[in-house]
Structures are given as C-alpha cells and as structure tokens.
C-alpha positions as CSV (number, residue, x, y, z in Angstrom):
1,M,0.0,0.0,0.0
2,P,1.2,3.6,-0.7
3,N,2.7,5.4,2.3
4,H,0.5,8.5,2.6
5,H,1.7,11.5,4.6
6,V,-0.4,12.1,7.7
7,T,-1.4,15.8,8.4
8,S,-4.0,17.6,10.4
9,I,-6.9,19.6,9.0
10,S,-5.5,22.9,10.4
11,S,-2.1,22.5,8.8
12,L,-3.7,21.5,5.5
13,I,-5.9,24.7,5.6
14,K,-2.8,26.8,6.4
15,K,-0.7,25.2,3.7
16,T,-3.5,25.5,1.1
17,L,-4.1,29.2,1.9
18,L,-0.4,30.0,1.9
19,Q,-0.1,28.3,-1.5
20,L,-3.1,30.2,-2.9
21,F,-1.7,33.5,-1.5
22,L,1.7,32.9,-3.0
23,I,0.2,31.9,-6.4
24,G,-2.2,34.9,-6.3
25,I,0.5,37.4,-5.3
26,V,3.0,36.1,-7.9
27,T,0.4,36.0,-10.6
28,G,-0.9,39.5,-9.7
29,L,2.5,41.0,-9.6
30,I,3.5,39.5,-12.9
31,L,0.2,40.6,-14.6
32,S,0.3,44.0,-13.1
33,F,3.9,44.5,-14.1
34,V,3.4,43.3,-17.6
35,M,0.1,45.1,-18.3
36,G,1.0,48.3,-16.3
37,F,4.5,48.6,-17.8
38,I,3.2,48.1,-21.3
39,E,0.7,50.8,-20.9
40,H,3.4,53.0,-19.3
41,Y,5.7,52.3,-22.2
42,Q,3.0,53.2,-24.7
43,Q,2.4,56.6,-23.0
44,K,6.1,57.2,-22.9
45,R,6.5,56.4,-26.6
46,Q,3.7,58.7,-27.5
47,N,5.2,61.5,-25.4
48,L,8.6,61.0,-27.0
49,Q,7.1,61.1,-30.4
50,R,5.4,64.4,-29.6
51,L,8.6,65.7,-28.1
52,S,10.5,64.8,-31.2
53,S,7.9,66.6,-33.3
54,V,8.4,69.7,-31.1
55,L,12.2,69.5,-31.5
56,A,11.9,69.0,-35.2
57,S,9.7,72.1,-35.4
58,S,12.2,74.1,-33.4
59,A,15.1,72.9,-35.5
60,S,13.3,73.9,-38.7
61,M,13.3,77.6,-37.8
62,V,16.0,80.0,-38.7
63,D,18.6,80.2,-35.9
64,G,16.7,77.4,-34.0
65,G,19.9,75.4,-33.2
66,S,20.5,77.2,-29.9
67,L,16.9,76.7,-28.9
68,V,17.0,73.0,-29.7
69,A,20.3,72.5,-27.9
70,Q,18.8,74.2,-24.8
71,Q,15.7,71.9,-25.0
72,V,17.8,68.8,-25.4
73,R,20.0,69.6,-22.4
74,L,16.9,70.2,-20.2
75,L,15.3,66.9,-21.4
76,L,18.4,64.8,-20.7
77,E,18.7,66.3,-17.2
78,E,15.1,65.9,-16.2
79,D,14.4,62.5,-17.8
80,P,17.0,59.8,-17.1
81,T,15.1,57.3,-19.3
82,I,16.1,59.3,-22.5
83,H,19.4,57.9,-23.5
84,S,20.3,60.3,-26.2
85,I,18.9,63.0,-28.6
86,V,20.9,63.3,-31.8
87,F,20.4,65.5,-34.9
88,Y,22.0,64.5,-38.1
89,A,21.7,66.7,-41.2
90,T,21.0,65.3,-44.6
91,E,19.3,66.4,-47.8
92,Q,18.6,62.9,-48.8
93,P,15.7,61.2,-47.1
94,A,16.4,57.7,-45.6
95,D,15.0,55.2,-48.1
96,G,12.1,53.2,-46.7
97,I,11.5,55.3,-43.6
98,D,7.9,55.9,-43.2
99,Q,7.1,56.9,-39.6
100,A,3.5,55.9,-39.8
101,Q,4.4,52.5,-41.2
102,I,7.0,52.1,-38.4
103,E,4.4,52.9,-35.8
104,R,1.9,50.5,-37.2
105,A,4.5,47.8,-37.3
106,S,5.9,48.5,-33.9
107,R,5.2,45.9,-31.2
108,D,4.8,47.7,-27.9
109,W,4.6,44.6,-25.8
110,Y,7.8,43.1,-27.2
111,N,9.7,46.3,-26.9
112,A,8.5,46.9,-23.3
113,L,9.3,43.4,-22.1
114,F,12.4,42.4,-24.0
115,A,14.1,45.4,-25.7
116,S,16.9,47.3,-24.0
117,S,16.4,50.5,-26.0
118,V,14.2,52.0,-28.7
119,S,14.9,54.9,-31.2
120,F,12.5,57.3,-32.8
121,N,13.4,59.4,-35.9
122,Q,11.6,62.6,-36.7
123,A,12.2,64.5,-40.0
124,V,13.2,68.2,-39.9
125,I,11.8,70.2,-42.8
126,S,12.7,73.7,-43.9
127,Q,10.3,76.4,-42.4
128,E,10.4,78.6,-45.5
129,L,9.1,75.8,-47.6
130,Q,6.5,75.0,-45.2
131,S,5.3,78.7,-45.2
132,T,4.8,78.9,-49.0
133,N,4.0,75.4,-49.9
134,P,2.2,72.6,-48.2
135,P,4.3,70.1,-46.3
136,P,6.2,68.0,-48.8
137,K,6.2,64.3,-48.9
138,I,9.5,62.9,-48.0
139,N,9.6,60.6,-50.9
140,N,8.7,63.2,-53.4
141,E,10.0,66.6,-52.1
142,R,13.7,66.0,-51.5
143,S,14.6,69.7,-51.4
144,A,12.5,70.5,-48.2
145,L,14.4,67.9,-46.0
146,I,17.1,69.3,-43.7
147,G,17.8,66.2,-41.5
148,Y,16.5,63.9,-38.8
149,I,16.2,64.1,-35.0
150,N,16.9,60.7,-33.4
151,V,15.5,60.2,-29.8
152,T,16.7,56.9,-28.0
153,L,14.7,55.6,-25.1
154,D,16.5,53.5,-22.4
155,I,13.9,50.7,-21.7
156,Q,15.9,49.2,-18.8
157,A,16.0,52.6,-17.0
158,L,12.3,53.0,-17.7
159,R,11.5,49.7,-16.2
160,W,13.6,50.5,-13.0
161,Q,12.0,53.9,-12.7
162,W,8.5,52.4,-13.1
163,L,9.2,49.7,-10.6
164,Q,10.4,52.2,-8.0
165,A,7.3,54.3,-8.5
166,N,4.9,51.3,-8.0
167,L,6.8,49.4,-5.4
168,W,4.9,50.8,-2.4
169,W,1.6,50.1,-4.1
170,W,2.6,46.5,-4.6
171,L,3.6,46.2,-0.9
172,I,0.3,47.7,0.2
173,I,-1.7,45.3,-2.1
174,S,0.4,42.3,-0.8
175,G,-0.1,43.3,2.8
176,T,-3.9,43.7,2.2
177,G,-3.9,40.2,0.6
178,L,-2.0,38.7,3.5
179,L,-4.4,40.2,6.0
180,A,-7.3,38.8,4.0
181,M,-5.6,35.4,3.9
182,L,-5.1,35.4,7.7
183,F,-8.7,36.4,8.2
184,C,-9.9,33.5,5.9
185,A,-7.5,31.1,7.6
186,R,-8.9,32.1,11.0
187,K,-12.4,31.4,9.8
188,L,-11.5,28.1,8.2
189,N,-9.5,27.0,11.2
190,W,-12.7,26.9,13.2
191,I,-13.4,23.6,11.5
192,G,-9.9,22.3,12.4
193,Y,-10.3,23.4,16.0
194,E,-13.6,21.5,16.3
195,V,-12.1,18.4,14.7
196,S,-9.0,18.6,16.9
197,G,-11.1,18.9,20.0
198,L,-13.1,15.9,19.0
199,S,-10.0,13.9,18.3
200,K,-8.2,14.9,21.6
201,A,-11.3,13.9,23.6
202,W,-11.4,10.5,22.0
203,Q,-7.7,10.0,22.4
204,T,-7.9,10.9,26.1
205,D,-10.6,8.4,26.7
206,D,-9.0,5.8,24.4
207,S,-5.9,5.8,26.8
208,K,-8.2,4.3,29.4
209,P,-8.4,0.5,29.0
210,D,-12.2,0.4,29.7
211,F,-14.2,3.6,29.2
212,E,-17.9,3.2,29.8
213,Q,-19.3,6.3,28.1
214,I,-18.6,8.4,25.1
215,P,-16.4,11.4,25.7
216,A,-18.2,14.8,26.1
217,V,-17.2,17.5,23.5
218,Q,-18.5,21.1,23.9
219,P,-18.5,22.6,20.4
220,R,-17.8,26.4,20.1
221,F,-19.5,26.4,16.6
222,E,-22.3,24.2,15.4
223,F,-21.2,22.8,12.1
224,T,-23.7,20.4,10.5
225,E,-21.2,18.0,9.2
226,L,-19.3,17.8,12.5
227,M,-22.5,17.2,14.4
228,Q,-23.3,14.4,12.0
229,I,-19.8,12.9,12.6
230,Q,-20.3,13.1,16.3
231,Q,-23.7,11.4,16.0
232,A,-22.0,8.7,13.9
233,F,-19.4,8.2,16.7
234,I,-22.1,7.9,19.3
235,K,-23.9,5.2,17.2
236,L,-20.6,3.3,16.6
237,F,-19.8,3.5,20.3
238,Q,-23.2,2.0,21.2
239,R,-22.7,-0.8,18.7
240,F,-19.2,-1.3,20.1
241,K,-20.6,-1.6,23.6
242,T,-23.3,-4.0,22.4
243,A,-20.7,-6.1,20.6
244,Q,-18.4,-6.0,23.6
245,E,-21.2,-7.4,25.8
246,H,-21.9,-10.1,23.3
247,I,-18.2,-11.0,23.2
248,I,-18.0,-11.1,27.0
249,S,-21.1,-13.4,27.1
250,L,-19.7,-15.6,24.4
251,A,-16.3,-15.8,26.3
252,D,-18.2,-16.8,29.5
253,F,-20.2,-19.4,27.5
254,E,-17.0,-20.7,25.9
255,A,-15.2,-20.9,29.3
256,K,-18.2,-22.9,30.7
257,L,-18.1,-25.2,27.7
258,Q,-14.3,-25.7,28.1
259,N,-14.8,-26.4,31.8
260,K,-17.6,-28.8,30.9
261,D,-15.5,-30.5,28.2
262,L,-12.6,-30.8,30.6
263,A,-14.8,-32.3,33.2
264,L,-16.3,-34.7,30.7
265,E,-12.8,-35.6,29.5
266,V,-11.7,-36.3,33.0
267,Q,-14.8,-38.3,33.6
268,R,-14.2,-40.3,30.4
269,H,-10.7,-41.1,31.4
270,N,-11.8,-42.0,34.9
271,F,-14.5,-44.2,33.4
272,Q,-12.1,-45.9,31.0
273,S,-9.7,-46.5,33.8
274,M,-12.3,-47.9,36.1
275,I,-14.1,-50.1,33.5
276,T,-10.9,-51.4,32.1
277,H,-9.6,-52.2,35.6
278,E,-12.8,-54.0,36.5
279,L,-13.0,-55.9,33.3
280,K,-9.3,-56.7,33.4
281,T,-9.8,-58.2,36.9
282,S,-12.7,-60.3,35.7
283,L,-10.8,-61.4,32.7
284,N,-7.9,-62.4,34.8
285,A,-10.2,-64.6,36.8
286,I,-11.7,-66.2,33.7
287,S,-8.2,-66.8,32.3
288,G,-7.1,-68.3,35.5
289,G,-10.1,-70.6,35.6
290,L,-9.4,-71.7,32.0
291,Q,-5.8,-72.5,32.8
292,L,-7.0,-74.6,35.7
293,L,-9.2,-76.6,33.4
294,N,-6.4,-77.3,30.9
295,P,-5.0,-80.4,32.7
296,Q,-8.5,-81.8,33.3
297,P,-9.9,-84.6,31.1
298,L,-12.5,-83.1,28.9
299,N,-14.6,-84.5,26.0
300,D,-14.7,-82.9,22.6
301,E,-17.8,-80.9,23.3
302,Q,-16.4,-79.4,26.5
303,K,-13.1,-78.6,24.7
304,D,-15.1,-76.7,22.0
305,I,-16.9,-74.8,24.7
306,L,-13.7,-73.9,26.4
307,E,-12.1,-72.8,23.1
308,V,-15.0,-70.4,22.5
309,I,-14.7,-69.0,26.0
310,R,-10.9,-68.7,25.5
311,K,-11.2,-66.8,22.1
312,G,-13.9,-64.5,23.6
313,S,-11.7,-63.7,26.6
314,Q,-8.7,-63.1,24.4
315,H,-10.6,-60.8,22.1
316,L,-12.0,-58.8,25.1
317,N,-8.5,-58.7,26.6
318,C,-7.0,-57.3,23.3
319,T,-9.8,-54.7,23.2
320,L,-9.1,-53.7,26.8
321,E,-5.4,-53.5,26.1
322,Q,-6.0,-51.1,23.2
323,I,-8.3,-48.9,25.4
324,I,-5.6,-48.8,28.1
325,Q,-2.9,-48.0,25.6
326,L,-5.0,-45.2,24.0
327,N,-5.7,-43.7,27.4
328,K,-2.0,-43.7,28.3
329,I,-1.0,-42.1,25.0
330,E,-3.6,-39.4,25.4
331,K,-2.2,-38.7,28.9
332,G,1.4,-38.7,27.6
333,Q,2.3,-41.7,29.7
334,I,3.9,-43.7,26.8
335,G,7.2,-43.0,25.3
336,L,9.5,-44.6,22.6
337,T,12.1,-47.2,23.2
338,I,14.7,-47.0,20.5
339,T,16.4,-50.2,19.5
340,E,18.2,-51.5,16.4
341,F,16.2,-53.8,14.1
342,N,16.1,-55.1,10.6
343,P,13.0,-54.1,8.6
344,L,13.2,-57.1,6.3
345,Q,13.3,-59.5,9.2
346,L,10.5,-57.6,11.0
347,L,8.2,-57.9,7.9
348,A,9.1,-61.6,7.5
349,D,8.2,-62.4,11.1
350,I,4.9,-60.5,10.8
351,L,3.9,-62.2,7.6
352,D,4.7,-65.6,9.0
353,K,2.5,-64.8,11.9
354,F,-0.5,-63.9,9.7
355,E,0.1,-66.5,7.0
356,P,-2.1,-69.2,8.6
357,K,-5.0,-66.8,9.2
358,A,-4.9,-65.6,5.6
359,R,-4.7,-69.1,4.3
360,Q,-7.9,-70.0,6.2
361,K,-9.8,-67.4,4.2
362,N,-8.0,-68.3,0.9
363,L,-6.1,-65.0,0.8
364,N,-2.6,-64.5,-0.5
365,L,-0.1,-62.4,1.5
366,I,2.3,-60.8,-1.0
367,S,5.3,-58.6,0.0
368,R,7.0,-56.3,-2.4
369,I,10.3,-55.0,-1.2
370,Y,12.0,-52.1,-3.0
371,H,15.1,-51.7,-0.9
372,I,18.1,-53.7,0.3
373,D,18.9,-54.9,3.8
374,Y,19.4,-52.2,6.4
375,N,19.8,-51.9,10.1
376,L,17.6,-49.1,11.4
377,E,16.9,-47.6,14.8
378,G,13.3,-47.2,16.1
379,D,10.7,-48.5,18.5
380,V,10.4,-51.9,17.0
381,G,7.6,-53.0,19.3
382,K,5.2,-50.1,18.3
383,I,6.2,-50.4,14.6
384,S,5.3,-54.2,14.7
385,Q,2.0,-53.4,16.5
386,V,1.0,-50.8,13.8
387,I,1.9,-53.1,10.9
388,S,0.2,-56.1,12.5
389,S,-3.0,-54.2,13.2
390,L,-3.3,-53.0,9.6
391,I,-2.6,-56.5,8.2
392,D,-5.1,-58.0,10.6
393,N,-7.8,-55.5,9.5
394,A,-7.0,-56.3,5.9
395,I,-7.5,-60.0,6.5
396,K,-10.7,-59.4,8.5
397,F,-12.4,-57.3,5.9
398,S,-11.3,-59.2,2.8
399,H,-12.9,-62.4,1.4
400,F,-10.9,-63.0,-1.8
401,G,-7.8,-61.9,-3.7
402,D,-4.5,-60.7,-2.5
403,I,-3.2,-58.5,0.4
404,V,-0.1,-56.7,-0.7
405,I,2.5,-55.2,1.6
406,E,4.9,-52.7,-0.1
407,S,8.0,-51.5,1.6
408,Q,10.3,-48.7,0.5
409,L,13.1,-46.7,2.1
410,S,13.8,-43.1,1.2
411,H,17.2,-41.8,2.0
412,F,18.0,-38.2,3.0
413,N,21.8,-38.4,3.7
414,E,21.8,-40.1,7.1
415,S,18.0,-39.8,7.7
416,I,15.6,-42.5,6.4
417,R,11.9,-42.6,5.9
418,W,10.2,-46.0,5.9
419,Q,7.2,-46.1,3.6
420,L,4.8,-49.0,4.0
421,K,1.6,-49.6,2.0
422,I,-1.0,-52.3,2.9
423,I,-3.4,-52.9,0.0
424,D,-6.5,-55.2,0.2
425,N,-9.5,-56.1,-1.9
426,G,-12.0,-55.9,1.0
427,I,-15.3,-54.2,1.5
428,G,-13.8,-50.7,1.4
429,I,-14.9,-47.5,3.2
430,E,-17.1,-44.7,1.9
431,Q,-15.3,-41.4,1.3
432,K,-17.3,-39.5,3.9
433,Y,-16.0,-41.9,6.7
434,L,-12.3,-41.7,5.8
435,E,-11.6,-39.0,8.4
436,D,-13.9,-40.5,11.1
437,I,-12.4,-44.0,11.2
438,F,-9.5,-42.6,13.2
439,T,-11.9,-41.3,15.9
440,P,-12.0,-43.5,19.0
441,F,-15.0,-45.8,19.2
442,F,-16.3,-44.8,15.8
443,Q,-18.2,-47.5,13.9
444,V,-19.1,-47.3,10.2
445,D,-21.9,-49.7,10.9
446,P,-23.0,-49.0,14.5
447,S,-25.9,-51.6,14.5
448,V,-25.9,-54.5,16.9
449,T,-26.3,-56.9,13.9
450,R,-23.1,-55.8,12.2
451,E,-21.1,-58.5,10.6
452,Y,-17.6,-57.6,11.8
453,E,-16.5,-57.4,15.4
454,G,-14.6,-54.5,16.8
455,A,-14.9,-51.6,19.2
456,G,-13.5,-48.8,17.0
457,I,-10.2,-48.7,18.9
458,G,-7.7,-50.2,16.6
459,L,-7.2,-47.5,14.0
460,P,-7.2,-44.6,16.6
461,V,-4.5,-46.4,18.5
462,I,-2.5,-46.9,15.3
463,K,-2.7,-43.2,14.4
464,Q,-1.7,-42.1,17.9
465,I,1.3,-44.4,17.9
466,V,2.4,-43.3,14.4
467,Q,2.1,-39.6,15.5
468,L,4.1,-40.5,18.6
469,M,6.9,-41.6,16.3
470,D,6.6,-38.3,14.2
471,G,5.1,-40.4,11.4
472,N,2.0,-40.1,9.2
473,I,-0.8,-42.4,8.2
474,E,-3.2,-41.9,5.2
475,V,-5.9,-44.0,3.6
476,D,-7.4,-44.3,0.2
477,S,-10.6,-46.4,-0.1
478,E,-13.5,-47.0,-2.3
479,L,-16.6,-48.8,-1.2
480,G,-16.7,-52.4,-2.5
481,H,-13.2,-52.2,-4.0
482,G,-10.9,-52.3,-1.0
483,S,-8.5,-50.0,0.8
484,A,-4.9,-48.8,0.8
485,F,-3.2,-47.6,4.0
486,R,0.0,-45.7,3.7
487,L,2.5,-45.4,6.5
488,L,5.5,-43.0,6.7
489,I,7.8,-43.6,9.7
490,P,11.0,-41.6,10.2
491,L,13.9,-43.7,11.4
492,R,17.7,-43.4,11.9
493,D,20.4,-45.4,10.2
494,S,22.2,-47.3,12.9
495,L,25.5,-47.1,11.1
496,A,25.4,-43.3,10.8
497,S,24.1,-42.6,14.3
498,G,27.5,-42.9,15.8
499,R,28.8,-40.0,13.5
500,Q,26.0,-37.6,14.5
501,K,27.4,-36.6,17.9
502,I,29.6,-33.7,16.7
503,L,27.9,-31.4,19.3
504,A,28.6,-33.7,22.3
505,A,29.4,-31.7,25.5
506,T,28.2,-28.5,23.7
507,T,25.7,-26.1,25.5
508,I,23.4,-24.2,23.2
509,L,20.9,-21.5,24.2
510,Y,18.1,-21.4,21.6
511,Y,16.1,-18.1,21.5
512,H,12.7,-18.5,19.8
513,R,9.2,-17.2,20.0
514,E,7.1,-20.2,19.0
515,D,7.4,-24.0,19.2
516,S,11.1,-25.0,18.9
517,K,10.8,-28.8,19.1
518,A,12.0,-29.5,15.6
519,M,15.2,-27.5,16.0
520,T,15.9,-28.7,19.5
521,D,15.4,-32.3,18.5
522,A,17.8,-31.9,15.6
523,L,20.4,-30.3,17.9
524,Q,20.0,-32.9,20.5
525,A,20.3,-35.6,17.9
526,L,23.8,-34.2,17.3
527,G,24.6,-34.6,21.0
528,A,24.1,-31.0,22.1
529,H,22.6,-29.8,25.4
530,V,19.9,-27.4,24.4
531,E,18.0,-24.9,26.5
532,S,15.2,-22.9,25.0
533,H,14.4,-19.3,25.9
534,Q,11.6,-17.0,24.8
535,H,13.0,-13.8,26.4
536,P,16.4,-12.2,25.7
537,A,16.8,-11.1,29.3
538,T,17.0,-14.7,30.5
539,I,19.7,-15.5,27.9
540,L,21.8,-12.5,29.1
541,E,21.4,-13.6,32.8
542,Q,22.4,-17.2,32.0
543,L,25.5,-16.0,30.1
544,Q,26.7,-14.2,33.2
545,T,26.5,-17.4,35.3
546,T,26.9,-20.3,32.9
547,A,29.5,-21.3,30.3
548,V,27.7,-21.4,27.0
549,D,29.2,-22.4,23.6
550,M,26.5,-21.2,21.2
551,V,23.6,-18.9,21.1
552,M,21.2,-19.7,18.3
553,I,18.4,-17.3,17.3
554,G,15.3,-18.9,15.6
555,E,13.9,-17.8,12.3
556,D,10.7,-16.5,14.0
557,I,12.7,-13.7,15.7
558,S,12.9,-10.5,13.7
559,I,16.2,-9.2,12.3
560,E,16.0,-6.1,14.6
561,K,15.6,-8.2,17.8
562,A,18.4,-10.6,16.7
563,G,20.7,-7.6,16.2
564,R,19.9,-6.1,19.6
565,L,20.5,-9.4,21.4
566,A,23.8,-9.9,19.6
567,E,24.9,-6.4,20.5
568,D,23.9,-6.8,24.2
569,I,25.8,-10.1,24.4
570,R,29.0,-8.6,22.9
571,Q,28.9,-5.6,25.2
572,N,28.6,-7.9,28.3
573,E,31.3,-10.4,27.3
574,Q,34.5,-10.4,29.3
575,Y,36.6,-13.6,29.0
576,H,34.7,-16.0,26.8
577,R,33.4,-15.3,23.3
578,V,30.2,-17.2,22.5
579,L,29.3,-18.2,19.0
580,I,26.1,-16.4,17.8
581,V,24.0,-17.9,14.9
582,Y,20.9,-16.4,13.3
583,W,18.6,-18.8,11.5
584,F,16.4,-16.9,9.0
585,A,13.3,-18.2,7.1
586,E,13.2,-18.8,3.4
587,S,11.0,-15.7,2.9
588,K,13.8,-13.5,4.3
589,A,16.6,-14.9,2.0
590,F,16.5,-11.9,-0.4
591,L,16.5,-9.4,2.5
592,M,19.4,-11.1,4.2
593,Q,21.6,-10.4,1.3
594,T,21.9,-6.9,2.5
595,M,21.1,-7.3,6.2
596,S,23.7,-10.1,7.0
597,S,26.6,-7.6,7.0
598,Q,24.8,-5.4,9.4
599,L,24.1,-8.3,11.8
600,Q,27.7,-9.4,11.6
601,A,28.7,-5.8,12.5
602,L,26.5,-6.1,15.6
603,G,28.1,-9.4,16.7
604,V,26.4,-12.2,14.8
605,D,28.9,-14.7,13.6
606,F,26.9,-16.6,11.1
607,C,23.5,-16.1,9.3
608,H,22.0,-19.2,7.6
609,K,18.7,-20.4,6.3
610,A,16.9,-22.5,8.9
611,V,17.9,-26.2,8.8
612,R,16.2,-28.9,10.8
613,D,17.4,-32.1,9.2
614,P,20.2,-33.5,11.5
615,S,22.5,-34.5,8.6
616,Q,22.3,-31.1,6.9
617,L,22.7,-29.4,10.2
618,Q,25.7,-31.5,10.9
619,G,27.4,-30.3,7.7
620,V,26.6,-26.6,8.3
621,I,28.0,-26.7,11.9
622,K,31.1,-28.6,10.8
623,K,31.8,-25.8,8.3
624,W,31.4,-23.2,11.0
625,R,33.6,-24.9,13.5
626,G,36.3,-25.5,10.9
C-alpha cells in the first residue's frame, strides 16, 4: 500500500491558503507589471514622439539650433530614461523610412518586455518651404528635408523607474492580501479546532483501558457535518458496547463449555480406567479358571466350549489393552524405546504370523520390497503393532484376492523414511467416513447386527502411535473395491548414528518465539545440550553465570531483535566469546543479502537459512567450527 503523509486539518488549511496566497501574489505581480508597464511604455513612446515633433519644429526655424540645444539639455537632465537625442543633417531622405508605417509595425509589448532601448526618428523640414507650400512628402519633395532628430529611449532605465514608482503600491496590495488570507485562515481554522477537540477527547478516553461512556465534547461552533460525525461516533460506540457485551457473554459461555468439556474428558478417562480395571480383573479370573481346566480330562464338546470362551476372553483382553494404551497415549504416559532392528526381518516375522490366518480365508499375502537390507533404529515394538493391526484388519475385511504389503526406504543423507503400503480387496470404506475412522469408538456400521467385530479402537491407537513416532498415516478407499493404508515412519540409520554426535558436550541457548521442538530435537540428535528461551533477558542472565558455547536465534525472531540481542551479548562479554548464529526463514533470504553484513557488525557470527534435518545441520555446523 502507498505510504500517505499524515497531516492535520488545520495544517492542511494553512498550507493551502499559503499556496493560494503565493500563487495569487506572484500572478498578480506579474500581470500588473506586464500590463501596467506596457501601458506606461505606450504613454512614454507617445510623449517622446510628440517631443521629437516639437524638437523638429524648433530645428526647422531659422537660428533654431540654440533653442534645440537648450531643450535637449533640459530633457536629458530631467528625464533619465532618455538615453540620447541626436540631430544629423542630410538632404537625402532615408529610403524606406515611413514613420506611420513604423508605428503601425511596432510591437509595444515586445519592446516593453524584451528590448533594451528604442529609437524614434523625426524628419526636420525647412520652415520657409512650409510657409509657402504645403508640407512636402519625404519621398517626393527631397529639397525640403534638412535632416533627422533621433531620440533613443532606455527601456531598462524606464523599467527600473516604473518599478520604484509602483513598489509601495505592490507592498500595500500584498499586505492587504496577506491580512485577507489570515482572516480567511482564522475562519477556516474553526473547523480544524472542532475536529482537533473531538480527536483529543477520543484520544484521552482511548488511553483508558475500559471507558464506559462516550467522551463529552463542547463545540464552540455548530457545524452540521461535524455534528453528524459526532452522532455517527455515538452510534458506533453504542454498537461497540453491544458487541463487547456479546463477546463477554460468548467468552463466558466458551469458558463454561471448556470447563464442561474438561470435566467430561476427566470423567471419560476415569470411566475408562475404572471399567478397564474392573473388566481386566474379571478377565484375569476367567483366564485363571481356563488355565485350571487345561489339565482336566474333557470331552470334545467341552473342549469346544472352552475354546469359544478362550477366544472371547482373548478378544476382550485385546480390546481392553487397546483402550488402556489409547488412554495412556492421550495422557502422555507412553514414550518410545529406540532399538536396532532389521526391517526385512521384521516384515518376514509379521507375515509368518498372519500366513495361517490368511490361508484359512483363501487370501494371499504378498510382499513387495523395494530396498536392500538395512539396520535401522526405532521403536520396533510399536512399529510391529502398527503393521500387525493393519494386516489383521485387511484380512478381517477381505474375502478373496491378495493382500499386498509394499516396503520402500527413502534416504536423505543419514535420515531414512520407511514407507509402507498395505493394500487389500476388502469391502472398502465410503469417502465420507475416511476421516472418522481414526476417531475413538467410531463404527461405520453401529448396529448391533453388524457382521464384523470391533470396538473402533484399533485405527485410533494406530494413528496415535504413528504420530508419537513423528510419522504419518493416510488411507485411500472405495466402497466395494478395497482400501490402501500408507505409513510413513522416520527412522535413523544405525551405522550413521555414531557419527552424529559432533555437538557432544556443547551447550546451546536457543532463542525463539514459538514452538522450537523441531530445531531442539535436531540439535539434541547431534549430541548438544539445548536450553530454550523466549525472552532475551533470561539469555543475558544465564550467560553471566553459565559457560555457553553457542547462542542460536530462531527464524521466527525479527532481524532487529536478533541484532539487539547480539549487540547486548557482545557488550557484556568479558573472558569467553560465545558463537552467535541467526537462522532466517526462506522468505527472508532476499532481505538477508543486505542485512547479514549489518548483523555481523552487531556481533552475529553466522547467518544461515533454517535447517532442521540433522544430517544437513551437521554439515553446516562442521563448516562453522572448521
């Protein structure tokens, strides 16, 4: 958006009037000078022409030379604008000189404005000839011509004389215009005073966090538009108060709902814990009784009955274990146990376990492996549980065809992503239920006569476990054509993990504003001891009491704050120089081309685009540390 200059109404009125005054004065002065001086020049020219006629008449008389000389001396002394008056005798008229024609062709405005001097010629004719004969024409009566009188007018001196004569009038007119402008400005400023008073009143009340009534403004003048504006403010204030009351009521209602939801959540967890404990106790008694019956001699019918009871108790026990596990995950009571395992061997063991069950339903378990043998690090127990649950569901909901398990490893230097895909030809799921199947206790077919058993716990537990491992699970399905579940699980290469401890025994203070888990996990994976801070003051305090190797500033911190923190750290350092790193976001890459040098001048050692992958982070830190 364009950056508009902010100004007040009063200053705008003053500036506008001042501009109009200056334009008017300059325009008036120019026009008055041009028009007035042109008129003055015309009058002066006419006077000089009459004067030259008088001189010519005097010069034509017998013994008129002394009279002309006396007149010329007086004219030159009294009128400084006359540059010279010269008589030159000749009996031959100047060819082409026709005074009337010259006057008609003269341009007064041009001479007055741009010429430096103007000359006028007047013919001197013999007085005797004039007494006996009519005045001869110059072109025809050559014998009557005695000579010419040339009068030269100094235009520059005329301009200066005229300017001095009219200067006081211009000053009087300018002063009158200035007074008129000040009077108009005072009148127009009344509007600015009223608006400023209204603005100050609102600013004074706005400084109070909770003002309950509209500020009172006493107008000195009743302007219709300003009264309408004030009425509009009153209506807006009333609407604001109404909206504020609605917001407060909604906030109270939301708080009550949150408290109610929290209470219901606590009750749900308590109920789950209680019911699972009670059922678990009963199931243990049933399992103990079944174990006591194992050595007893039983007939075939009794054995079948016991097998039905055993399967039912095992199914119920599995469901209870899933509920208990889901409850613990939601409470944050379950962590990861990282061990080394072989993914090919793990898949082989799982397929061997489900092969008999698939064969009973005439299903084929097919594995498609797109990677070589690797040793990885991860929670093998939870990974096995997730894969087993998905294969078990595929077998349960399929009646024919193949169940395909695809396995692929994606390498990112020393980081590995295990991608698994379980494809079946089962009953499928409608598109509208694909998001709901990961909700606890959700059933696509909630009727009591449904064909397939289950409490709606398996998939929610799978998703919670996958998210616990920072993985992802997705599903594509079509009703009547089967489903395809895709797993993405991040793992570590066991051979490379020993090389990732380049920051062992290194203490890093990480300054950030939002969640920093990704960066702290990446630094900890390299062996660093990381402490997160959201306030620069705590970092400065810890640097005074603790030996720190690095201070890293997150990409969510502005460049200005990063520079101030680096400058404060450098000013307070005494014996140990800490390494300061600023991670910037991708969106700031272009800006950092010019700002990195300024940050380094303030004390930042390195500026780099944010990196969270441990392998890439390892390479960057190695380069910094030499």
